[in-house]
C-alpha positions, 0 to 999 in steps of 0.5 A: 431599647430606652423606654422599657428601662426606664419603665422597668425603673419606674415600677421598679421605684414605684415597688419601693415606694408602697414596700417602704409606705408598709415598713414605716407606717406603724412608727408613725401610727406610734408617733401619731399616737403618742400624740393625740389626748385619751379620748382621740385615741378611742375614737370609733373614727380614727385620725391621721393627723392629731388635732390637737397635739399633746406632751402629757404621754412623754411628760407621764413617761418622763415624771411617774412612769420612770422610763429614762431608767429603764432607757439607763438600764438597758443601754447598760446592759446591751451595750456591756454584754454586744461588745463582751460578746463581740470579743470572745465571738471574733476569737472564737470564730476565727479558731474555728472557721480558719484554724484545723484542730480536732472536734472543730467540726462538733464545737460548730455545729454544738454553737448553733445549737446552743444558739437555737435551744429555746429560751423556755426551756433555758430561763430556769435552770439559769434562773437558778444560776444567778439567784445562787450567785447572789445576782437575782434581781439585779442587771447584773444577771442580765449581762450573766444571762444573755451571753448565752443568747448572742455569743452562740448568736453572733459566733455562727454569723462570724464563722460563715463571714471569716471562712468568705476572706480567702485564705490567699490574704494570711498566706501572702502577710505569713509570706511578708513575715507576719505570725498568726496573731499580727495577720490575726489583728492588720489583716482579718479583723479589719476586712471583717469589720462589716461583718463585726459592726453587723453581727455587733449592732445584730446583738445589741439589738438580741439585748435590747428586745428580750423580755422572757429573761429580763422578767424573769430575773427582775423585779425590783422596778429601779433594774428594769429594763424598757421591756419591762418598763412598756410591759408596766404599762399595760395594765389588765385589760387597761392600755395606757396607749400614748404614752405606750406608743411614746415609750415605743418611740423612744426605744426605736430611737437607739437601734435607729441611730446605731443603724444609720451610723454604721450603715457605710460598714455594712457593705460587701465586698471590701475582699473584692480584688484583694487578692490579685 
């Protein structure tokens, strides 16, 4: 029995190691390419390690491409939109999942349909909206548009999470004298911290990687986001592979850091044992 268990563990770990290699190889190849010279990148036989490390791609990103400005714009837009979306979605999801009122099912389905609506259908009316209020060609226009993506997504995700919290916890709090607002703020939201953290990260990622709306709304270089900055490195059929891969690595760092710092909250089962 022990030998069988050891064999199964070996197979599981080997399988996980192989899958991890496949998952991380694109990141490694981007990092590898960013340190190569242009001539080495176009070699017929690719090398898995740069023959001569060069920082010219990163220097070009900072001095010529003004990539740091693109990163700042994306950070500002993504953080503000994600925070506002979570604040609105938490209240909406709690009301839909915990309160009983007419039309609750229709509203819930409407939120899902709003999230599933193709962006290619919406970008023209949304562009007309931001143009009418004078926010086109600026990151403030993106702050108006992006909640149409993040709020339906975050609300739908949190509805399912709030429904998983046993109603007996709320009833026990109310018997002890808590109001609905106190129960929501002191009981439900702390228990929902993993779901809220995960939803915030996914909402941030949606804003961080969005391209279509940014392409339509922003044309001024000073207000371009990180996706537009990367796209500008492709001119016709000429690809600046070094700066493009270096920019992609830099673009992935904030999301990776966010996942690392919030991974301890992204667990399930915090309510297990809450009800006797």
